[in-house]
C-alpha positions in Angstrom: 80.1 2.7 -52.6 78.1 5.9 -52.2 75.0 6.0 -50.0 72.6 8.9 -49.6 71.4 9.2 -46.0 69.9 11.7 -43.5 72.2 12.7 -40.6 71.7 14.5 -37.3 74.7 16.5 -36.2 75.8 15.9 -32.6 79.3 17.3 -32.4 82.2 18.4 -34.6 86.0 18.0 -34.4 88.4 20.1 -36.5 90.5 18.0 -38.8 93.4 19.7 -40.5 93.1 23.2 -42.0 89.7 23.0 -43.7 88.1 19.7 -42.8 85.9 18.5 -40.0 84.9 15.2 -38.4 81.2 15.3 -37.8 79.7 13.0 -35.1 76.2 12.0 -36.1 73.2 9.9 -35.8 71.6 8.3 -38.9 69.2 5.6 -39.9 71.8 3.7 -42.0 74.8 4.0 -39.7 73.5 4.7 -36.2 76.0 6.7 -34.2 79.0 7.3 -36.5 81.6 9.9 -37.4 82.3 11.1 -41.0 85.0 13.2 -42.5 83.9 16.4 -44.3 86.5 18.1 -46.5 86.6 21.7 -47.7 85.0 23.4 -44.7 86.4 26.9 -44.2 83.8 29.7 -44.1 81.1 30.8 -41.8 78.3 29.9 -44.1 79.4 26.3 -44.5 79.9 26.0 -40.7 76.2 26.8 -40.2 75.4 23.3 -41.5 77.1 21.8 -38.5 75.2 23.5 -35.6 73.9 21.1 -32.9 71.1 18.9 -34.1 71.1 20.2 -37.7 69.3 17.8 -40.0 71.4 17.0 -43.0 71.2 15.1 -46.3 74.6 13.7 -47.3 76.3 11.3 -49.6 78.4 8.9 -47.7 81.5 7.4 -49.5 82.4 4.1 -47.9 86.1 3.1 -47.8 87.1 -0.5 -47.2 90.5 0.7 -46.0 89.3 3.0 -43.3 86.5 3.1 -40.7 86.3 6.9 -41.2 84.0 7.3 -44.2 83.7 10.6 -46.1 80.5 12.7 -46.2 80.0 15.1 -49.2 77.2 17.0 -51.0 75.8 18.0 -47.6 72.6 20.1 -47.4 70.2 21.0 -44.7 67.0 19.0 -45.1 65.1 21.5 -42.8 66.3 25.0 -41.9 65.0 24.8 -38.3 64.3 28.5 -38.2 62.1 28.1 -35.1 65.3 27.0 -33.3 68.0 29.0 -34.9 66.1 32.3 -34.3 65.6 31.6 -30.6 68.5 31.7 -28.1 66.6 29.6 -25.6 65.9 26.8 -28.1 69.5 27.0 -29.4 70.7 26.4 -25.8 68.3 23.4 -25.7 69.8 21.9 -28.8 73.3 22.4 -27.4 72.3 20.4 -24.3 70.4 17.7 -26.2 73.2 17.2 -28.7 75.9 17.0 -26.0 73.9 14.4 -24.1 73.4 12.3 -27.2 77.1 12.6 -28.1 78.2 11.4 -24.7 75.5 8.8 -24.0 75.1 7.1 -27.4 78.4 5.2 -28.0 80.2 5.5 -31.3 79.4 2.5 -33.5 76.1 1.7 -31.7 72.8 1.5 -33.6 69.9 1.8 -31.1 66.6 0.8 -32.8 64.4 3.9 -33.3 67.0 6.3 -32.0 67.2 8.4 -35.2 63.5 8.6 -35.6 63.0 9.6 -32.0 65.6 12.3 -32.2 64.2 13.7 -35.4 60.8 13.9 -33.9 62.1 15.8 -30.9 64.0 18.3 -33.1 61.0 19.0 -35.2 58.8 19.4 -32.1 61.2 21.8 -30.5 61.4 23.7 -33.7 57.6 24.0 -34.0 56.6 24.7 -30.4 55.9 28.4 -29.8 55.7 28.8 -26.0 56.1 26.8 -22.8 59.1 24.8 -23.7 61.3 25.5 -20.6 60.8 21.9 -19.4 61.5 20.4 -22.8 65.0 19.1 -21.8 63.6 17.3 -18.8 61.0 15.5 -20.9 63.8 14.7 -23.4 66.0 13.1 -20.8 63.1 10.9 -19.5 62.2 9.8 -23.0 65.9 9.1 -23.8 65.9 6.6 -21.0 63.1 4.7 -22.7 64.7 5.0 -26.1 67.9 3.5 -24.7 66.0 0.6 -23.3 66.0 1.5 -19.6 62.2 2.1 -19.5 62.3 3.3 -15.9 59.4 3.3 -13.5 59.3 6.4 -11.2 60.5 4.3 -8.3 63.7 3.5 -10.3 64.6 7.2 -10.2 63.8 7.6 -6.5 67.4 7.0 -5.3 68.6 9.8 -7.6 65.7 12.2 -7.2 66.0 13.4 -3.7 63.4 16.0 -2.8 62.2 16.2 -6.4 60.9 12.7 -6.6 57.2 13.8 -6.7 57.9 16.2 -9.5 59.8 13.6 -11.6 56.9 11.1 -10.9 54.5 13.8 -12.2 56.6 14.3 -15.3 56.5 10.5 -16.0 52.7 10.2 -15.6 51.4 13.2 -17.5 51.2 14.0 -21.2 53.8 16.0 -23.1 51.6 19.1 -23.2 50.9 18.8 -19.5 54.6 18.3 -18.7 55.5 21.6 -20.4 53.2 23.4 -18.1 54.6 22.1 -14.8 55.6 25.3 -12.9 59.3 25.1 -12.0 62.0 27.6 -11.0 65.2 27.6 -13.0 67.1 26.1 -10.1 64.6 23.3 -9.6 64.5 22.5 -13.4 68.2 22.2 -13.6 68.5 20.1 -10.4 66.0 17.7 -11.9 68.0 17.5 -15.1 71.1 16.7 -13.1 69.3 14.0 -11.2 68.1 12.3 -14.3 71.6 12.5 -15.8 72.9 10.7 -12.7 70.4 8.0 -13.3 71.6 7.7 -17.0 75.2 7.7 -15.8 74.4 4.8 -13.4 72.9 2.7 -16.2 75.5 3.5 -18.8 78.4 3.1 -16.3 79.9 6.4 -17.4 80.6 9.9 -16.3 78.9 12.4 -18.7 80.0 15.9 -17.5 77.4 17.8 -19.6 78.9 21.2 -19.8 76.0 22.8 -21.7 73.7 22.3 -18.7 75.4 25.4 -17.2 74.2 27.4 -20.2 70.6 26.4 -19.5 71.1 27.2 -15.8 72.2 30.8 -16.7 69.4 31.3 -19.3 66.4 29.8 -17.5 66.7 31.6 -14.2 
């Protein structure tokens, strides 16, 4: 059986000489990995950057849980992200969080649509997006079903509780304008990640947060 479906790239793992396993989110399969054969040049690898939106034909195999993806193409070039080092660092962080938080095989209702909306929003926004990853983490909690009140985050927030409470009460546009230093911004992100770790009973170790720390000083 062949099914055409949109995919969001979260992570890739090299498989043999010229193949990849791509770890993705999709409407049809939720969080699932697919084998892509014949990947060997730089131009083809550009299809698998973090949070790339793909169209793909999925070939299901009754003898294996690892289905094959072929005829892949970018459904949106995301030039607003790819031409901006700061936005690219955001997508590295967002994709790593999703890869580690959303378990393989799970199908959270609305997760694909929410992720696609955030990718397109980051792609379109022109200025004042330094707080985007904080808003992303808070909305992810809701999408995962935690739906925290600000008091739920208090044990994890330390001295930043009032700032996190402000983020949770204001609109998206207002949250992008909250003045923060790079240090404070990343400390808040780490605190929300600890809250997510507590609820998922896992250790996330998000390495790309260090990149944001270095860029957003």
